C-alpha positions as CSV (number, residue, x, y, z in Angstrom):
1,M,-36.2,-170.8,60.2
2,Q,-35.2,-172.1,63.3
3,E,-34.6,-175.6,61.3
4,L,-32.8,-174.2,58.5
5,V,-30.2,-172.9,61.0
6,Q,-30.2,-175.8,63.1
7,S,-29.6,-177.9,59.8
8,G,-26.7,-176.0,58.8
9,G,-24.5,-177.0,61.8
10,W,-22.1,-175.1,64.0
11,M,-21.2,-172.5,61.7
12,M,-24.7,-171.0,61.3
13,L,-23.9,-169.3,64.9
14,P,-21.1,-167.2,63.9
15,I,-23.1,-166.5,60.3
16,L,-26.2,-165.5,63.0
17,I,-24.1,-163.4,65.0
18,C,-22.9,-161.1,62.0
19,S,-26.5,-160.9,60.8
20,V,-27.7,-159.5,64.1
21,V,-24.7,-157.1,64.2
22,A,-25.2,-155.9,60.8
23,L,-29.0,-155.3,61.5
24,A,-28.0,-153.3,64.7
25,I,-25.7,-151.1,62.5
26,V,-27.8,-150.5,59.6
27,T,-30.5,-149.4,62.0
28,E,-28.1,-147.1,63.9
29,R,-27.0,-145.7,60.8
30,F,-30.3,-145.2,59.6
31,W,-31.4,-143.0,62.5
32,T,-28.3,-141.2,62.8
33,L,-26.8,-140.3,59.2
34,R,-30.4,-138.2,58.8
35,P,-29.3,-135.0,56.9
36,S,-32.1,-132.7,58.5
37,R,-30.5,-134.0,62.0
38,L,-26.9,-133.4,61.2
39,A,-27.6,-130.2,59.2
40,P,-30.6,-128.6,59.8
41,A,-31.9,-125.8,56.8
42,G,-31.5,-122.3,57.9
43,T,-28.7,-123.1,60.7
44,L,-26.5,-120.7,58.6
45,A,-29.2,-117.9,58.0
46,E,-29.6,-118.0,61.9
47,V,-25.9,-118.0,62.2
48,Q,-26.0,-114.7,59.9
49,G,-28.6,-112.9,62.0
50,W,-26.7,-113.0,65.0
51,L,-23.9,-111.8,63.3
52,K,-25.9,-108.7,61.6
53,K,-27.4,-107.9,65.2
54,G,-24.2,-108.4,67.4
55,Q,-25.9,-110.9,69.3
56,L,-22.8,-113.7,68.7
57,S,-22.2,-115.0,72.4
58,D,-20.4,-118.1,74.3
59,E,-24.0,-118.9,75.0
60,R,-25.3,-118.8,71.8
61,L,-22.0,-120.9,70.4
62,E,-22.6,-123.4,73.0
63,T,-26.5,-123.8,72.0
64,L,-25.2,-123.9,68.3
65,R,-22.7,-127.2,69.4
66,S,-25.4,-128.9,71.0
67,Q,-27.7,-128.5,67.8
68,S,-26.1,-130.6,65.1
69,A,-22.8,-131.7,63.5
70,L,-23.4,-128.5,61.2
71,G,-23.5,-126.5,64.5
72,V,-20.2,-127.8,65.8
73,I,-18.3,-126.9,62.8
74,L,-19.9,-123.5,62.4
75,A,-19.2,-122.8,66.3
76,A,-15.3,-124.0,65.9
77,G,-15.2,-121.2,63.3
78,L,-17.1,-118.3,64.9
79,A,-15.0,-119.0,68.0
80,N,-11.8,-118.4,66.4
81,A,-13.3,-115.7,63.6
82,R,-11.3,-113.1,65.3
83,H,-7.6,-114.4,64.4
84,G,-8.1,-114.3,60.9
85,R,-9.5,-116.1,57.8
86,E,-6.7,-118.8,57.8
87,I,-7.1,-119.6,61.6
88,M,-10.9,-119.8,61.3
89,K,-10.3,-122.6,58.3
90,E,-8.3,-124.4,60.2
91,S,-10.4,-124.7,63.5
92,I,-13.0,-125.7,60.8
93,Q,-11.0,-128.4,59.4
94,E,-10.0,-129.8,62.6
95,A,-13.7,-129.9,63.9
96,A,-14.9,-131.6,60.4
97,T,-12.4,-134.5,61.0
98,G,-14.1,-135.3,64.0
99,V,-17.5,-134.7,62.8
100,V,-16.6,-136.9,60.2
101,H,-15.1,-139.6,61.9
102,D,-18.4,-139.7,63.7
103,L,-20.5,-140.0,60.7
104,E,-18.2,-142.9,59.5
105,K,-18.5,-144.7,62.8
106,Y,-19.6,-148.5,62.4
107,L,-19.1,-148.6,58.6
108,A,-15.7,-150.2,58.8
109,T,-17.3,-153.1,60.9
110,L,-20.4,-153.1,58.3
111,G,-17.9,-153.7,55.7
112,S,-15.8,-156.5,57.8
113,V,-19.4,-158.0,58.1
114,A,-20.0,-158.2,54.5
115,A,-16.7,-159.4,54.0
116,I,-16.3,-161.9,56.3
117,T,-19.8,-164.2,55.9
118,P,-19.3,-165.3,52.7
119,L,-16.2,-166.8,54.1
120,L,-17.9,-168.2,56.9
121,G,-20.2,-169.8,54.6
122,L,-17.6,-171.2,52.6
123,L,-15.9,-172.5,55.3
124,G,-19.0,-174.3,56.9
125,T,-19.6,-176.0,53.3
126,V,-16.2,-177.3,53.4
127,V,-16.3,-178.7,56.9
128,G,-19.8,-180.2,55.8
129,M,-18.4,-181.9,52.6
130,I,-15.6,-183.3,54.5
131,D,-17.9,-185.0,57.0
132,V,-19.9,-186.2,53.8
133,F,-16.9,-187.7,52.4
134,A,-15.8,-189.3,55.5
135,A,-19.2,-191.1,55.8
136,I,-18.8,-192.4,52.2
137,M,-15.4,-194.1,53.4
138,I,-17.0,-195.8,56.0
139,H,-20.6,-196.5,54.6
140,G,-20.1,-196.2,51.2
141,T,-22.1,-194.4,48.6
142,G,-25.4,-197.1,48.8
143,D,-27.8,-194.4,50.6
144,A,-28.0,-191.7,47.8
145,A,-30.7,-189.9,49.8
146,Q,-28.4,-189.6,53.0
147,L,-25.8,-188.3,50.9
148,A,-27.7,-185.8,49.2
149,G,-29.2,-184.4,52.9
150,G,-25.5,-184.4,53.8
151,I,-24.3,-182.1,50.7
152,S,-27.7,-180.0,51.1
153,Q,-26.8,-179.4,54.7
154,A,-23.3,-178.5,53.8
155,L,-24.4,-176.4,51.1
156,L,-26.5,-174.4,53.6
157,T,-23.8,-172.1,55.3
158,T,-22.9,-170.6,51.9
159,A,-26.4,-169.7,51.5
160,G,-26.7,-168.1,55.2
161,G,-23.7,-166.4,54.3
162,L,-24.7,-164.9,50.9
163,V,-28.0,-163.8,52.9
164,V,-26.1,-161.7,55.2
165,A,-23.5,-160.6,52.9
166,I,-25.6,-159.2,50.1
167,P,-27.6,-156.8,52.2
168,A,-24.4,-155.5,53.8
169,I,-22.1,-155.2,51.1
170,F,-25.7,-152.8,49.7
171,F,-25.9,-150.8,53.0
172,H,-22.3,-150.0,53.3
173,R,-22.0,-148.7,50.2
174,F,-25.3,-146.7,50.6
175,F,-24.1,-145.1,53.8
176,V,-20.6,-144.5,52.4
177,R,-22.3,-142.4,49.6
178,R,-24.6,-140.7,52.4
179,V,-21.6,-139.7,54.2
180,E,-20.0,-138.1,51.2
181,E,-23.0,-136.4,50.3
182,I,-23.2,-135.1,53.9
183,T,-19.7,-134.0,54.0
184,V,-20.0,-132.1,50.8
185,G,-22.9,-130.5,52.3
186,L,-20.8,-129.5,55.6
187,E,-18.2,-128.1,53.5
188,Q,-20.1,-125.7,51.7
189,N,-21.5,-124.3,54.3
190,A,-18.4,-124.0,56.2
191,V,-17.3,-122.1,53.1
192,H,-20.1,-119.7,53.3
193,L,-19.5,-118.8,57.0
194,V,-15.8,-118.1,56.0
195,D,-17.0,-115.7,53.2
196,L,-19.4,-114.3,55.6
197,V,-17.3,-113.3,58.4
198,H,-14.3,-112.1,56.1
199,G,-16.1,-111.3,53.1
200,D,-19.1,-110.5,51.4
201,R,-20.9,-113.5,50.3
202,E,-24.9,-113.7,51.3
203,P,-25.8,-117.2,52.0
204,E,-27.8,-118.9,49.5
205,Q,-31.4,-119.6,49.7
206,G,-32.4,-123.2,51.5
207,Q,-28.8,-123.5,52.4
208,G,-28.4,-126.5,54.3
209,A,-28.9,-130.3,53.8
210,K,-32.1,-131.3,52.3
211,S,-34.6,-133.6,54.6
């Protein structure tokens, strides 16, 4: 592997850096975007228990905020519940905007890596081919093996760029889809909370994100 990277020339360095960045983002997002961590099952039922028993307090709201992203949204709504349904919904939407922004963290960078690395590979190939043709002008085409080696070296950067870009594209779309699914789950829980406080709806069994 080291020989391949060295054979590809200096353009392999930014491609290698992109691969490290992509791997770091994928690892971090896999750890962060766990539905069981962001929206634990039973959170809404726990809040309902507090409401029924009149145990809702600032301390419990602070605990709720610290537990999960869902807790942040529910706590924002509960803190403003006494001001009416519309104010409660607006506070939930504001909190949800911040939560979704955090869920999408680094995904733009991962998408940029997926778009840039094939171009870096192509640029490396173009630079390599320029060197090959320059050598042909100086030495002629007598040594076919040398020419083949030069062309092979030039194409290594394109291969390297694609090797990094293809997984980056896959994981970018994978995480975008996961964020969408988590966001829908958070919205459903928030709607149920509003109905619990200002209506008669009972929470559904198993409400919350799946592990």
